[in-house]
C-alpha positions in Angstrom: -38.3 33.5 27.3 -40.5 35.2 24.9 -40.5 34.2 21.1 -39.9 36.6 18.0 -43.1 36.7 17.3 -44.3 37.7 21.0 -41.9 40.3 21.5 -43.7 41.7 18.1 -46.9 41.6 19.8 -45.1 44.4 22.2 -46.1 47.8 20.0 -47.2 50.7 21.3 -50.4 51.7 22.2 -51.7 54.4 20.2 -55.6 55.7 19.2 -54.7 57.6 16.6 -56.7 57.0 13.8 -54.5 58.3 10.2 -56.8 58.9 7.4 -55.0 59.7 3.5 -56.6 60.8 0.6 -56.5 60.1 -2.8 -58.2 62.2 -5.8 -58.7 60.8 -9.3 -60.5 62.9 -11.7 -62.2 61.8 -15.1 -62.7 63.6 -18.1 -63.7 62.3 -22.0 -60.7 63.0 -23.4 -60.5 61.8 -26.9 -62.2 58.9 -27.7 -60.6 56.7 -24.5 -61.3 59.1 -21.8 -58.0 59.7 -19.4 -57.6 62.1 -16.2 -55.0 62.5 -13.3 -54.2 60.8 -9.9 -53.2 63.3 -7.3 -52.8 62.7 -3.5 -53.1 65.7 -0.6 -49.4 64.4 0.9 -48.3 65.6 -2.3 -46.6 62.2 -3.6 -48.6 62.0 -6.7 -49.8 65.0 -8.8 -52.0 64.9 -11.9 -49.8 61.5 -12.3 -51.7 60.5 -15.8 -54.1 58.2 -15.8 -55.7 56.8 -18.8 -57.1 53.2 -20.2 -53.6 53.1 -22.6 -51.5 53.7 -18.5 -54.0 50.7 -17.0 -53.7 48.3 -19.7 -51.0 49.3 -21.7 -47.1 50.4 -21.7 -48.5 54.1 -22.1 -46.1 56.5 -19.4 -49.0 57.4 -16.5 -50.0 55.3 -13.4 -52.6 52.4 -13.0 -54.5 51.2 -10.3 -52.8 47.8 -9.8 -49.6 49.3 -10.2 -50.3 51.9 -6.8 -51.8 49.0 -5.2 -48.6 46.9 -6.0 -46.4 49.9 -4.7 -48.8 50.6 -2.0 -48.5 46.4 -0.5 -44.8 47.0 -0.7 -44.3 49.8 1.0 -46.7 48.4 3.6 -45.4 45.2 4.0 -41.3 46.0 4.6 -42.3 48.9 7.0 -44.2 45.9 8.9 -41.4 44.2 8.9 -38.6 46.9 9.5 -40.8 47.6 12.7 -41.4 44.1 14.1 -37.3 43.4 13.4 -36.1 46.1 15.0 -39.0 46.2 18.0 -37.1 42.5 18.5 -34.0 43.2 18.9 -32.7 43.2 14.9 -31.1 45.5 12.7 -31.7 44.7 9.0 -29.4 46.1 6.8 -31.6 46.0 3.3 -34.7 44.8 3.3 -36.0 45.2 -0.9 -39.6 44.1 -1.5 -41.2 43.5 -5.0 -45.4 43.2 -5.3 -46.5 41.6 -8.7 -50.1 42.5 -8.8 -52.9 40.4 -10.9 -55.5 41.1 -12.1 -57.6 38.4 -14.4 -61.1 38.1 -15.8 -64.1 38.1 -14.0 -67.3 37.2 -15.2 -67.9 40.5 -17.4 -65.6 42.0 -15.3 -62.0 41.7 -13.7 -60.8 41.0 -10.5 -57.0 41.7 -8.8 -57.2 37.6 -7.7 -53.4 38.3 -6.1 -50.2 40.5 -4.7 -47.5 38.6 -5.0 -44.4 39.4 -2.4 -40.5 39.0 -3.1 -38.9 40.2 -0.4 -35.0 40.3 -0.2 -34.1 40.7 3.2 -30.1 41.9 4.5 -30.0 41.0 8.2 -27.1 40.7 10.5 -27.2 37.0 13.1 -30.9 36.3 12.3 -31.9 32.5 11.5 -34.0 31.2 8.4 -36.4 30.2 10.3 -36.5 33.4 12.8 -37.2 35.7 9.4 -39.5 33.5 7.6 -42.1 33.7 10.6 -41.4 37.4 11.0 -41.3 37.6 7.1 -44.7 35.8 7.2 -46.3 37.8 10.6 -45.7 41.1 8.5 -47.5 39.9 5.6 -50.7 39.0 7.8 -50.8 42.0 10.3 -49.1 45.0 7.6 -52.9 47.2 6.7 -52.6 46.7 3.0 -53.2 43.1 3.6 -55.5 43.3 5.6 -57.8 46.1 3.2 -57.0 43.0 0.6 -59.3 41.0 2.5 -61.6 44.2 4.2 -65.5 45.6 3.7 -66.0 47.9 0.8 -68.0 51.2 1.4 -69.2 52.9 -1.0 -71.1 56.4 -1.1 -72.3 57.7 -4.5 -74.2 60.2 -5.3 -75.4 61.3 -9.7 -74.3 65.1 -9.1 
């Protein structure tokens, strides 16, 4: 008999590579500078982005907010898929991600992404739920990218 975690590993084989793009355009508007964030999918279209939106309560987006949304969404999708593959039918999965940025020498670093999950899944034991949730944390692509190598192609124009 296979365990729940073993059943999760049985996924459809795919060789598809998925590429998504987003663009930030920053210009020297006023003294603080500002710009807009857009995604090719249209999910973000020139969303305001500035020092005020990043470090204050201003209306707009921040990289940390976008990272939190991406992590919560990716984790929840990974868990939902795993639950379904294991034969469970979740009725609700609600995840909040809280990204913490703190001082790191002369700059800042993102030190933590804390996920808070509340779930309604009939016929699922607490032990299996916790095992599957941790499996999703360790296997969602955004969790993995938080541990990934960063590449840069920088050119001065």
